[in-house]
N, C-alpha and C positions, 0 to 999 in steps of 0.2 A: 711666716710673714708677723711682723711683731704687732703688738696689739695698736702703737700707734700708727704703724703702715694702713692697718686694715682700716682703722678709724677714716685714714684719710682717703681711701679706696671709698670707701661707703658715702663718704659728703661729696666725691667727686661725681659717683653714680647716681646721686639722689640730683645735682645740679644738672648733671646731663638731661637726667628725665625732665627734670622742671623746665628747663629749657628749651626741649623738643615739645613739651606742652603746651607751652608759650606760643612759641614758633606754629604750633597747629592751629591756636588759636585767631591767630593774627591772620594766617594765610585762609584762614575762614571767613575774614571779613569781606574777602574781594568782592566788592560789587558787581563783576561779571559771572560770578558763579552761579548759580539756580540756589532757590530758596532752603532747599532741603540739602544740601553740602554748605550752607553756611555757617559758622558758628556764633552769630549776634547776640542768639539768646543765651548763649553761654558765659560771655563774657560782661564781665561785671566792673562798673566803677567803684573806687574805694575811695572814702571818705567824706566828709558832712556837708564840703560845699560844690559838689558835682555839678549842681543844677548852676551856680552862681559862677564856676569855672566855665563853663559850657556856654552860657549868654556873654561872659566876656572873649571868647575866643572867637565866635558866632558874631559878634558887632564890631564891624568895619572902621567905627570911628572912635574905637580905643586905642 
């Protein structure tokens, strides 16, 4: 296998692994699951304006 094909295969595998990890975290947010099966504590928000964004989304008048 050429080096470029190997690099592409490595990137694909990394993408698949990251997708699987993200999917597992999202599934772990299911409110019907018991607390010990949830991933809520593992999921982190990204960015500096997270609290502002949450307030804007939670305010029905905006």
